[in-house]
C-alpha positions in Angstrom: 6.2 -1.2 7.0 7.3 1.8 4.9 9.8 1.1 2.5 12.1 3.7 1.1 14.5 2.9 -1.9 18.0 4.4 -1.3 18.9 3.6 -4.6 16.0 6.1 -6.1 14.2 8.0 -3.4 10.6 6.8 -4.2 8.2 6.0 -1.1 6.0 3.1 -1.4 2.6 4.2 -0.1 1.1 1.7 2.4 -2.2 3.4 3.2 -4.4 6.4 2.7 -2.9 7.7 6.0 0.5 7.2 4.9 -0.4 9.1 1.9 -1.9 12.3 3.8 1.2 11.8 6.3 3.4 12.6 3.0 0.8 15.4 1.9 1.5 17.3 4.7 4.8 16.8 5.5 5.5 18.3 2.0 5.3 21.8 3.1 5.8 24.1 -0.4 7.6 20.9 -2.2 5.8 19.3 -5.4 5.0 15.6 -4.7 4.8 13.7 -7.5 2.7 10.4 -7.5 2.6 7.5 -9.9 -0.4 5.6 -9.2 -0.2 2.0 -11.0 -1.3 -1.7 -10.7 0.8 -4.4 -10.2 -1.1 -6.2 -13.2 -0.4 -3.3 -15.5 2.0 -4.7 -18.0 2.8 -1.3 -19.2 3.2 0.2 -15.6 6.0 -2.2 -15.6 7.7 -0.7 -18.2 7.5 2.8 -17.7 8.5 2.1 -13.8 12.1 1.7 -14.0 12.2 5.0 -16.3 10.5 7.0 -13.4 12.6 5.3 -10.8 15.4 6.6 -12.7 13.9 10.3 -13.0 13.3 10.3 -9.6 16.9 11.1 -8.7 15.9 14.2 -10.7 13.1 15.0 -8.4 15.3 18.0 -6.5 13.3 18.9 -3.7 10.2 17.0 -4.7 8.4 14.1 -2.8 8.4 11.0 -5.0 5.2 8.6 -4.1 4.4 5.3 -5.9 0.7 4.0 -5.3 -0.5 0.7 -6.2 -4.3 1.2 -6.7 -5.2 -2.2 -5.6 -3.9 -1.6 -2.1 -5.0 2.0 -1.9 -7.7 2.8 -4.3 -9.2 5.8 -2.3 -6.1 7.7 -3.5 -7.2 7.1 -7.1 -10.9 8.0 -6.4 -9.8 11.0 -4.5 -7.8 12.6 -7.5 -10.2 11.3 -10.4 -7.6 8.7 -11.5 -9.5 5.9 -13.8 -6.4 5.0 -15.9 -3.4 3.3 -14.9 0.2 4.6 -15.5 -1.0 7.8 -14.1 1.4 10.5 -13.2 0.1 13.5 -10.7 1.9 16.7 -9.4 0.6 18.0 -6.1 1.5 21.4 -4.9 -0.3 22.2 -1.3 -2.5 19.3 -2.1 -4.1 20.3 -5.3 -3.2 18.6 -8.2 -1.4 20.7 -10.6 -0.2 18.2 -13.3 -1.4 15.1 -14.7 0.5 12.5 -17.2 -1.6 9.7 -18.4 0.4 6.6 -20.1 3.5 5.5 -20.4 4.7 8.2 -22.3 8.6 9.0 -21.4 8.6 12.6 -23.2 5.4 13.8 -21.1 6.9 12.6 -18.0 10.1 13.8 -18.3 8.9 17.2 -19.3 6.7 17.4 -16.0 9.6 16.8 -14.4 11.6 19.6 -15.5 8.8 21.7 -15.5 7.8 21.0 -11.4 11.2 19.4 -9.9 14.2 20.2 -11.5 16.3 23.2 -10.1 
């Protein structure tokens, strides 16, 4: 089943179809996607920060993708490093942040999602 966390608004992507449904529903709103692996220790360290920031993603759809469960999303956007954050607008990748860099992730949020 699809889960949306009330405390943060991050949507856990369960399948490629689920991801595509989110793209279709976004309209002109940005989509912020966090691609991670459950085995990735650094992912576990930045995930709480990303969830905290998600409350500031005004008008954005916020997605979390476990690349082991949905590898085609990582392949589609050329993601080969975990802890990758991508911003999509109209289905096109417009920004990528690789790594657990809180400052860069925060800048990305301000640039694309803050009011």
